[in-house]
MOPAC internal coordinates of N, CA, C and O (Angstrom, degrees):
PM7 1SCF
backbone

  N    0.0000 0     0.00 0     0.00 0    0    0    0
  C    1.4498 1     0.00 0     0.00 0    1    0    0
  C    1.5296 1   110.84 1     0.00 0    2    1    0
  O    1.2310 1   120.80 1   141.63 1    3    2    1
  N    1.3101 1   116.07 1   -38.37 1    3    2    1
  C    1.4581 1   120.01 1  -179.04 1    5    3    2
  C    1.5300 1   111.51 1   -60.09 1    6    5    3
  O    1.2310 1   120.26 1   134.73 1    7    6    5
  N    1.3317 1   117.10 1   -45.27 1    7    6    5
  C    1.4668 1   121.02 1   179.59 1    9    7    6
  C    1.5292 1   110.40 1   -66.89 1   10    9    7
  O    1.2310 1   119.91 1   140.61 1   11   10    9
  N    1.3212 1   117.78 1   -39.39 1   11   10    9
  C    1.4670 1   121.06 1   178.04 1   13   11   10
  C    1.5230 1   110.93 1   -61.37 1   14   13   11
  O    1.2310 1   120.53 1   136.38 1   15   14   13
  N    1.3225 1   116.58 1   -43.62 1   15   14   13
  C    1.4716 1   120.43 1   178.21 1   17   15   14
  C    1.5293 1   111.22 1   -64.38 1   18   17   15
  O    1.2310 1   120.81 1   140.57 1   19   18   17
  N    1.3251 1   116.05 1   -39.43 1   19   18   17
  C    1.4645 1   119.93 1   178.14 1   21   19   18
  C    1.5332 1   110.20 1   -61.33 1   22   21   19
  O    1.2310 1   120.39 1   130.77 1   23   22   21
  N    1.3218 1   116.85 1   -49.23 1   23   22   21
  C    1.4649 1   120.97 1   179.46 1   25   23   22
  C    1.5217 1   110.30 1   -61.34 1   26   25   23
  O    1.2310 1   120.01 1   133.52 1   27   26   25
  N    1.3277 1   117.59 1   -46.48 1   27   26   25
  C    1.4578 1   121.50 1  -179.57 1   29   27   26
  C    1.5165 1   112.65 1   -59.89 1   30   29   27
  O    1.2310 1   120.46 1   137.96 1   31   30   29
  N    1.3192 1   116.72 1   -42.04 1   31   30   29
  C    1.4574 1   121.03 1   179.93 1   33   31   30
  C    1.5236 1   110.98 1   -63.48 1   34   33   31
  O    1.2310 1   120.42 1   136.44 1   35   34   33
  N    1.3212 1   116.81 1   -43.56 1   35   34   33
  C    1.4716 1   120.83 1   177.69 1   37   35   34
  C    1.5204 1   110.35 1   -59.68 1   38   37   35
  O    1.2310 1   120.25 1   137.23 1   39   38   37
  N    1.3278 1   117.14 1   -42.77 1   39   38   37
  C    1.4661 1   121.10 1  -177.02 1   41   39   38
  C    1.5319 1   111.86 1   -66.85 1   42   41   39
  O    1.2310 1   120.18 1   139.43 1   43   42   41
  N    1.3220 1   117.26 1   -40.57 1   43   42   41
  C    1.4699 1   120.31 1   179.05 1   45   43   42
  C    1.5334 1   109.56 1   -68.03 1   46   45   43
  O    1.2310 1   120.40 1   133.84 1   47   46   45
  N    1.3200 1   116.83 1   -46.16 1   47   46   45
  C    1.4728 1   119.79 1  -179.81 1   49   47   46
  C    1.5270 1   112.31 1   -61.41 1   50   49   47
  O    1.2310 1   120.28 1   146.19 1   51   50   49
  N    1.3316 1   117.07 1   -33.81 1   51   50   49
  C    1.4688 1   121.41 1   179.59 1   53   51   50
  C    1.5300 1   112.07 1   -83.04 1   54   53   51
  O    1.2310 1   120.13 1  -179.52 1   55   54   53
  N    1.3142 1   117.35 1     0.48 1   55   54   53
  C    1.4629 1   124.11 1  -178.08 1   57   55   54
  C    1.5296 1   112.06 1    59.78 1   58   57   55
  O    1.2310 1   120.63 1  -151.60 1   59   58   57
  N    1.3354 1   116.40 1    28.40 1   59   58   57
  C    1.4569 1   120.51 1   173.15 1   61   59   58
  C    1.5237 1   110.38 1   -81.29 1   62   61   59
  O    1.2310 1   120.60 1   157.66 1   63   62   61
  N    1.3304 1   116.46 1   -22.34 1   63   62   61
  C    1.4583 1   122.09 1   175.96 1   65   63   62
  C    1.5220 1   109.06 1  -137.54 1   66   65   63
  O    1.2310 1   121.32 1   -27.23 1   67   66   65
  N    1.3181 1   115.07 1   152.77 1   67   66   65
  C    1.4580 1   119.82 1   175.14 1   69   67   66
  C    1.5235 1   110.17 1   -83.89 1   70   69   67
  O    1.2310 1   121.08 1   148.44 1   71   70   69
  N    1.3268 1   115.54 1   -31.56 1   71   70   69
  C    1.4588 1   121.47 1  -172.95 1   73   71   70
  C    1.5230 1   108.42 1  -160.38 1   74   73   71
  O    1.2310 1   120.95 1   -28.36 1   75   74   73
  N    1.3130 1   115.78 1   151.64 1   75   74   73
  C    1.4625 1   120.96 1   172.15 1   77   75   74
  C    1.5225 1   107.76 1  -134.97 1   78   77   75
  O    1.2310 1   120.94 1   -45.66 1   79   78   77
  N    1.3252 1   115.81 1   134.34 1   79   78   77
  C    1.4642 1   122.17 1   176.74 1   81   79   78
  C    1.5173 1   108.54 1  -110.48 1   82   81   79
  O    1.2310 1   120.57 1   -40.48 1   83   82   81
  N    1.3343 1   116.52 1   139.52 1   83   82   81
  C    1.4556 1   121.87 1   179.22 1   85   83   82
  C    1.5234 1   109.41 1  -111.90 1   86   85   83
  O    1.2310 1   121.26 1   -48.08 1   87   86   85
  N    1.3146 1   115.20 1   131.92 1   87   86   85
  C    1.4563 1   121.91 1   175.40 1   89   87   86
  C    1.5276 1   105.73 1  -117.79 1   90   89   87
  O    1.2310 1   120.39 1   -79.15 1   91   90   89
  N    1.3328 1   116.85 1   100.85 1   91   90   89
  C    1.4685 1   119.48 1  -175.31 1   93   91   90
  C    1.5261 1   112.45 1   -79.34 1   94   93   91
  O    1.2310 1   121.85 1   -14.58 1   95   94   93
  N    1.3097 1   114.06 1   165.42 1   95   94   93
  C    1.4630 1   123.48 1   171.61 1   97   95   94
  C    1.5272 1   113.82 1    61.42 1   98   97   95
  O    1.2310 1   120.53 1  -143.14 1   99   98   97
  N    1.3315 1   116.59 1    36.86 1   99   98   97
  C    1.4620 1   121.60 1   172.86 1  101   99   98
  C    1.5275 1   107.17 1   -73.17 1  102  101   99
  O    1.2310 1   120.12 1   -50.42 1  103  102  101
  N    1.3118 1   117.37 1   129.58 1  103  102  101
  C    1.4552 1   121.40 1   177.84 1  105  103  102
  C    1.5281 1   108.69 1   -94.37 1  106  105  103
  O    1.2310 1   120.28 1   -59.04 1  107  106  105
  N    1.3122 1   117.06 1   120.96 1  107  106  105
  C    1.4638 1   122.32 1  -178.13 1  109  107  106
  C    1.5195 1   110.38 1  -118.83 1  110  109  107
  O    1.2310 1   120.98 1   -41.91 1  111  110  109
  N    1.3244 1   115.74 1   138.09 1  111  110  109
  C    1.4651 1   123.23 1   172.96 1  113  111  110
  C    1.5211 1   106.01 1  -126.95 1  114  113  111
  O    1.2310 1   120.55 1   -53.75 1  115  114  113
  N    1.3339 1   116.54 1   126.25 1  115  114  113
  C    1.4628 1   120.70 1  -177.95 1  117  115  114
  C    1.5233 1   109.50 1  -158.05 1  118  117  115
  O    1.2310 1   120.91 1   -15.67 1  119  118  117
  N    1.3218 1   115.86 1   164.33 1  119  118  117
  C    1.4578 1   121.19 1   173.80 1  121  119  118
  C    1.5146 1   108.31 1   -99.75 1  122  121  119
  O    1.2310 1   120.69 1   -48.05 1  123  122  121
  N    1.3282 1   116.28 1   131.95 1  123  122  121
  C    1.4570 1   121.69 1   176.58 1  125  123  122
  C    1.5113 1   107.87 1  -135.67 1  126  125  123
  O    1.2310 1   121.28 1   -57.83 1  127  126  125
  N    1.3295 1   115.15 1   122.17 1  127  126  125
  C    1.4571 1   122.43 1  -179.53 1  129  127  126
  C    1.5313 1   111.32 1    52.03 1  130  129  127
  O    1.2310 1   121.34 1  -136.00 1  131  130  129
  N    1.3441 1   115.03 1    44.00 1  131  130  129
  C    1.4579 1   121.67 1   175.56 1  133  131  130
  C    1.5123 1   115.89 1    78.90 1  134  133  131
  O    1.2310 1   119.79 1  -175.30 1  135  134  133
  N    1.3261 1   118.02 1     4.70 1  135  134  133
  C    1.4610 1   121.74 1  -176.78 1  137  135  134
  C    1.5265 1   109.64 1  -119.46 1  138  137  135
  O    1.2310 1   120.59 1   -44.77 1  139  138  137
  N    1.3358 1   116.48 1   135.23 1  139  138  137
  C    1.4590 1   121.29 1   176.20 1  141  139  138
  C    1.5274 1   109.02 1   -72.71 1  142  141  139
  O    1.2310 1   120.50 1   -54.03 1  143  142  141
  N    1.3026 1   116.64 1   125.97 1  143  142  141
  C    1.4591 1   122.38 1  -178.09 1  145  143  142
  C    1.5230 1   110.05 1  -117.28 1  146  145  143
  O    1.2310 1   120.49 1   -35.86 1  147  146  145
  N    1.3111 1   116.66 1   144.14 1  147  146  145
  C    1.4655 1   123.33 1   172.15 1  149  147  146
  C    1.5162 1   106.59 1  -130.14 1  150  149  147
  O    1.2310 1   120.85 1   -56.69 1  151  150  149
  N    1.3151 1   115.98 1   123.31 1  151  150  149
  C    1.4660 1   120.79 1  -175.92 1  153  151  150
  C    1.5194 1   110.69 1  -136.65 1  154  153  151
  O    1.2310 1   121.20 1   -30.36 1  155  154  153
  N    1.3084 1   115.31 1   149.64 1  155  154  153
  C    1.4638 1   120.96 1   166.42 1  157  155  154
  C    1.5191 1   105.44 1   -96.86 1  158  157  155
  O    1.2310 1   120.78 1   -56.67 1  159  158  157
  N    1.3274 1   116.12 1   123.33 1  159  158  157
  C    1.4572 1   121.27 1  -175.11 1  161  159  158
  C    1.5169 1   110.65 1  -127.07 1  162  161  159
  O    1.2310 1   120.89 1    -7.04 1  163  162  161
  N    1.3172 1   115.90 1   172.96 1  163  162  161
  C    1.4581 1   123.44 1   174.41 1  165  163  162
  C    1.5171 1   107.05 1  -113.61 1  166  165  163
  O    1.2310 1   120.31 1   -51.55 1  167  166  165
  N    1.3191 1   117.02 1   128.45 1  167  166  165
  C    1.4579 1   120.86 1   173.67 1  169  167  166
  C    1.5262 1   107.80 1   -93.21 1  170  169  167
  O    1.2310 1   121.07 1   -49.28 1  171  170  169
  N    1.3198 1   115.55 1   130.72 1  171  170  169
  C    1.4594 1   120.64 1   176.44 1  173  171  170
  C    1.5206 1   108.05 1  -116.54 1  174  173  171
  O    1.2310 1   120.86 1   -50.16 1  175  174  173
  N    1.3186 1   115.96 1   129.84 1  175  174  173
  C    1.4674 1   122.06 1   178.65 1  177  175  174
  C    1.5213 1   106.88 1  -110.44 1  178  177  175
  O    1.2310 1   121.05 1   -67.37 1  179  178  177
  N    1.3269 1   115.61 1   112.63 1  179  178  177
  C    1.4568 1   122.37 1  -177.71 1  181  179  178
  C    1.5260 1   109.45 1   -98.48 1  182  181  179
  O    1.2310 1   120.15 1   -50.85 1  183  182  181
  N    1.3228 1   117.33 1   129.15 1  183  182  181
  C    1.4652 1   122.48 1   177.34 1  185  183  182
  C    1.5174 1   108.08 1   -99.93 1  186  185  183
  O    1.2310 1   120.43 1   -64.99 1  187  186  185
  N    1.3353 1   116.79 1   115.01 1  187  186  185
  C    1.4565 1   121.12 1  -177.74 1  189  187  186
  C    1.5181 1   110.12 1  -142.53 1  190  189  187
  O    1.2310 1   121.11 1    -0.28 1  191  190  189
  N    1.3096 1   115.48 1   179.72 1  191  190  189
  C    1.4647 1   122.05 1   176.63 1  193  191  190
  C    1.5278 1   108.78 1  -101.54 1  194  193  191
  O    1.2310 1   121.08 1   -20.82 1  195  194  193
  N    1.3163 1   115.54 1   159.18 1  195  194  193
  C    1.4709 1   120.03 1   177.05 1  197  195  194
  C    1.5217 1   110.26 1   -59.31 1  198  197  195
  O    1.2310 1   120.38 1   145.32 1  199  198  197
  N    1.3174 1   116.88 1   -34.68 1  199  198  197
  C    1.4666 1   121.43 1  -178.53 1  201  199  198
  C    1.5274 1   112.53 1   -64.14 1  202  201  199
  O    1.2310 1   119.63 1   152.27 1  203  202  201
  N    1.3238 1   118.31 1   -27.73 1  203  202  201
  C    1.4769 1   121.38 1  -176.59 1  205  203  202
  C    1.5311 1   113.05 1  -101.62 1  206  205  203
  O    1.2310 1   120.26 1   176.98 1  207  206  205
  N    1.3522 1   117.11 1    -3.02 1  207  206  205
  C    1.4561 1   119.63 1  -173.51 1  209  207  206
  C    1.5316 1   113.46 1   -57.75 1  210  209  207
  O    1.2310 1   119.58 1   132.72 1  211  210  209
  N    1.3118 1   118.41 1   -47.28 1  211  210  209
  C    1.4746 1   120.37 1  -176.34 1  213  211  210
  C    1.5259 1   111.67 1   -59.44 1  214  213  211
  O    1.2310 1   120.71 1   137.81 1  215  214  213
  N    1.3316 1   116.24 1   -42.19 1  215  214  213
  C    1.4696 1   120.05 1   177.94 1  217  215  214
  C    1.5243 1   110.83 1   -64.96 1  218  217  215
  O    1.2310 1   120.82 1   138.53 1  219  218  217
  N    1.3277 1   116.04 1   -41.47 1  219  218  217
  C    1.4645 1   120.99 1   179.23 1  221  219  218
  C    1.5241 1   110.60 1   -61.84 1  222  221  219
  O    1.2310 1   120.42 1   132.61 1  223  222  221
  N    1.3161 1   116.80 1   -47.39 1  223  222  221
  C    1.4631 1   120.93 1   179.69 1  225  223  222
  C    1.5243 1   111.13 1   -58.81 1  226  225  223
  O    1.2310 1   120.39 1   134.71 1  227  226  225
  N    1.3152 1   116.86 1   -45.29 1  227  226  225
  C    1.4660 1   120.69 1   179.81 1  229  227  226
  C    1.5286 1   111.48 1   -61.81 1  230  229  227
  O    1.2310 1   120.45 1   137.68 1  231  230  229
  N    1.3206 1   116.74 1   -42.32 1  231  230  229
  C    1.4706 1   120.64 1  -177.65 1  233  231  230
  C    1.5338 1   110.85 1   -70.41 1  234  233  231
  O    1.2310 1   120.05 1   139.61 1  235  234  233
  N    1.3279 1   117.50 1   -40.39 1  235  234  233
  C    1.4733 1   119.45 1   176.64 1  237  235  234
  C    1.5210 1   109.84 1   -62.25 1  238  237  235
  O    1.2310 1   120.33 1   133.82 1  239  238  237
  N    1.3210 1   116.98 1   -46.18 1  239  238  237
  C    1.4623 1   121.24 1  -179.73 1  241  239  238
  C    1.5237 1   111.00 1   -59.36 1  242  241  239
  O    1.2310 1   120.73 1   140.83 1  243  242  241
  N    1.3154 1   116.22 1   -39.17 1  243  242  241
  C    1.4703 1   121.50 1   179.08 1  245  243  242
  C    1.5281 1   111.74 1   -66.89 1  246  245  243
  O    1.2310 1   119.74 1   138.69 1  247  246  245
  N    1.3216 1   118.10 1   -41.31 1  247  246  245
  C    1.4694 1   122.09 1  -172.79 1  249  247  246
  C    1.5287 1   114.74 1   -91.03 1  250  249  247
  O    1.2310 1   120.13 1   157.53 1  251  250  249
  N    1.3236 1   117.36 1   -22.47 1  251  250  249
  C    1.4710 1   121.18 1  -172.32 1  253  251  250
  C    1.5229 1   111.04 1   -69.96 1  254  253  251
  O    1.2310 1   120.16 1   -39.95 1  255  254  253
  N    1.3341 1   117.30 1   140.05 1  255  254  253
  C    1.4622 1   119.68 1  -179.21 1  257  255  254
  C    1.5299 1   114.14 1   -73.37 1  258  257  255
  O    1.2310 1   119.44 1   161.68 1  259  258  257
  N    1.3230 1   118.67 1   -18.32 1  259  258  257
  C    1.4666 1   120.78 1  -179.48 1  261  259  258
  C    1.5259 1   110.03 1   -81.08 1  262  261  259
  O    1.2310 1   121.26 1   -32.76 1  263  262  261
  N    1.3175 1   115.20 1   147.24 1  263  262  261
  C    1.4679 1   121.18 1   173.64 1  265  263  262
  C    1.5338 1   110.30 1   -63.28 1  266  265  263
  O    1.2310 1   120.55 1   143.14 1  267  266  265
  N    1.3292 1   116.56 1   -36.86 1  267  266  265
  C    1.4596 1   122.34 1  -179.34 1  269  267  266
  C    1.5319 1   108.78 1  -132.36 1  270  269  267
  O    1.2310 1   120.06 1   -93.74 1  271  270  269
  N    1.3312 1   117.49 1    86.26 1  271  270  269
  C    1.4666 1   119.15 1  -179.24 1  273  271  270
  C    1.5271 1   111.21 1   -71.03 1  274  273  271
  O    1.2310 1   121.16 1   -30.25 1  275  274  273
  N    1.3120 1   115.39 1   149.75 1  275  274  273
  C    1.4671 1   120.23 1   175.84 1  277  275  274
  C    1.5269 1   107.97 1   -79.50 1  278  277  275
  O    1.2310 1   121.27 1   -68.30 1  279  278  277
  N    1.3133 1   115.17 1   111.70 1  279  278  277
  C    1.4619 1   121.61 1   176.67 1  281  279  278
  C    1.5199 1   106.30 1  -128.81 1  282  281  279
  O    1.2310 1   120.64 1   -63.87 1  283  282  281
  N    1.3256 1   116.38 1   116.13 1  283  282  281
  C    1.4564 1   121.53 1   178.28 1  285  283  282
  C    1.5217 1   108.81 1  -130.41 1  286  285  283
  O    1.2310 1   121.10 1   -28.25 1  287  286  285
  N    1.3180 1   115.50 1   151.75 1  287  286  285
  C    1.4608 1   121.73 1   177.98 1  289  287  286
  C    1.5179 1   107.83 1  -107.28 1  290  289  287
  O    1.2310 1   120.88 1   -48.29 1  291  290  289
  N    1.3171 1   115.93 1   131.71 1  291  290  289
  C    1.4590 1   122.01 1   175.05 1  293  291  290
  C    1.5240 1   106.76 1  -111.81 1  294  293  291
  O    1.2310 1   120.54 1   -68.77 1  295  294  293
  N    1.3274 1   116.56 1   111.23 1  295  294  293
  C    1.4606 1   119.98 1   178.65 1  297  295  294
  C    1.5232 1   109.59 1   -73.67 1  298  297  295
  O    1.2310 1   121.14 1   -41.88 1  299  298  297
  N    1.3150 1   115.42 1   138.12 1  299  298  297
  C    1.4552 1   121.13 1   179.05 1  301  299  298
  C    1.5205 1   110.68 1   -91.85 1  302  301  299
  O    1.2310 1   120.70 1   -45.96 1  303  302  301
  N    1.3053 1   116.27 1   134.04 1  303  302  301
  C    1.4565 1   120.72 1   174.15 1  305  303  302
  C    1.5202 1   109.88 1   -82.14 1  306  305  303
  O    1.2310 1   120.55 1   160.44 1  307  306  305
  N    1.3139 1   116.55 1   -19.56 1  307  306  305
  C    1.4502 1   121.01 1  -179.31 1  309  307  306
  C    1.5045 1   109.78 1   172.29 1  310  309  307
  O    1.2310 1   121.27 1     6.00 1  311  310  309
  N    1.3217 1   115.17 1  -174.00 1  311  310  309
  C    1.4522 1   121.24 1   179.90 1  313  311  310
  C    1.5130 1   109.50 1   171.45 1  314  313  311
  O    1.2310 1   120.85 1    -4.11 1  315  314  313
  N    1.2964 1   115.98 1   175.89 1  315  314  313
  C    1.4570 1   121.34 1   177.53 1  317  315  314
  C    1.5270 1   107.87 1   -60.99 1  318  317  315
  O    1.2310 1   119.23 1   -63.02 1  319  318  317
  N    1.3219 1   119.08 1   116.98 1  319  318  317
  C    1.4684 1   120.65 1  -175.77 1  321  319  318
  C    1.5299 1   114.04 1   -53.05 1  322  321  319
  O    1.2310 1   119.70 1   138.29 1  323  322  321
  N    1.3052 1   118.18 1   -41.71 1  323  322  321
  C    1.4647 1   120.16 1  -179.50 1  325  323  322
  C    1.5293 1   111.07 1   -63.08 1  326  325  323
  O    1.2310 1   119.91 1   141.71 1  327  326  325
  N    1.3354 1   117.78 1   -38.29 1  327  326  325
  C    1.4625 1   120.91 1   178.30 1  329  327  326
  C    1.5238 1   110.49 1   -67.85 1  330  329  327
  O    1.2310 1   120.32 1   134.38 1  331  330  329
  N    1.3170 1   116.99 1   -45.62 1  331  330  329
  C    1.4592 1   120.85 1  -179.95 1  333  331  330
  C    1.5254 1   111.25 1   -62.26 1  334  333  331
  O    1.2310 1   120.40 1   142.13 1  335  334  333
  N    1.3323 1   116.83 1   -37.87 1  335  334  333
  C    1.4642 1   120.51 1   176.13 1  337  335  334
  C    1.5236 1   111.00 1   -65.44 1  338  337  335
  O    1.2310 1   120.32 1   142.82 1  339  338  337
  N    1.3371 1   117.00 1   -37.18 1  339  338  337
  C    1.4675 1   121.06 1   177.22 1  341  339  338
  C    1.5280 1   110.31 1   -62.75 1  342  341  339
  O    1.2310 1   120.25 1   136.95 1  343  342  341
  N    1.3400 1   117.12 1   -43.05 1  343  342  341
  C    1.4673 1   120.43 1   178.10 1  345  343  342
  C    1.5265 1   109.55 1   -59.98 1  346  345  343
  O    1.2310 1   120.12 1   133.34 1  347  346  345
  N    1.3243 1   117.38 1   -46.66 1  347  346  345
  C    1.4635 1   120.68 1   179.91 1  349  347  346
  C    1.5242 1   111.77 1   -61.67 1  350  349  347
  O    1.2310 1   120.42 1   134.11 1  351  350  349
  N    1.3285 1   116.81 1   -45.89 1  351  350  349
  C    1.4658 1   118.96 1  -178.10 1  353  351  350
  C    1.5312 1   111.59 1   -69.65 1  354  353  351
  O    1.2310 1   120.00 1   150.25 1  355  354  353
  N    1.3192 1   117.61 1   -29.75 1  355  354  353
  C    1.4669 1   121.69 1  -179.15 1  357  355  354
  C    1.5149 1   112.93 1   -77.74 1  358  357  355
  O    1.2310 1   120.28 1   163.56 1  359  358  357
  N    1.3160 1   117.07 1   -16.44 1  359  358  357
  C    1.4697 1   120.51 1  -176.95 1  361  359  358
  C    1.5194 1   112.59 1  -112.54 1  362  361  359
  O    1.2310 1   120.32 1  -164.01 1  363  362  361
  N    1.3136 1   117.00 1    15.99 1  363  362  361
  C    1.4606 1   119.08 1   173.61 1  365  363  362
  C    1.5210 1   108.46 1   -66.53 1  366  365  363
  O    1.2310 1   120.68 1   -42.13 1  367  366  365
  N    1.3235 1   116.30 1   137.87 1  367  366  365
  C    1.4641 1   117.61 1   176.08 1  369  367  366
  C    1.5159 1   111.12 1   -55.27 1  370  369  367
  O    1.2310 1   120.53 1   -38.25 1  371  370  369
  N    1.3086 1   116.59 1   141.75 1  371  370  369
  C    1.4678 1   121.71 1  -179.26 1  373  371  370
  C    1.5262 1   109.28 1   -56.11 1  374  373  371
  O    1.2310 1   120.96 1   -49.45 1  375  374  373
  N    1.3175 1   115.77 1   130.55 1  375  374  373
  C    1.4634 1   120.83 1  -177.75 1  377  375  374
  C    1.5093 1   112.74 1    99.77 1  378  377  375
  O    1.2310 1   119.79 1   165.65 1  379  378  377
  N    1.3551 1   118.00 1   -14.35 1  379  378  377
  C    1.4697 1   121.79 1   176.49 1  381  379  378
  C    1.5183 1   108.93 1  -100.82 1  382  381  379
  O    1.2310 1   120.30 1   -48.47 1  383  382  381
  N    1.3221 1   117.04 1   131.53 1  383  382  381
  C    1.4647 1   119.91 1   178.04 1  385  383  382
  C    1.4881 1   110.12 1  -123.65 1  386  385  383
  O    1.2310 1   120.10 1   180.00 1  387  386  385

């Protein structure tokens, strides 16, 4: 959780995300390098714009402790317009208004 909070804080401060939600104590079972693994993990949901995604992915990959972090994109079919506008305005690159 500590590392997830650190990564999330960096992303919000850099305006790469408008918000990050943490879901602790996710139980994961997977095979890695031929070995069955069971881990308790933290899921982080980052809210960003399409324009900032590449930068976000690069920064998560750089900071994440896993060799291969789980990074997936969930396309939105819609949402509360005011909230979506807040995400867009919160993730504008610094210096762009």
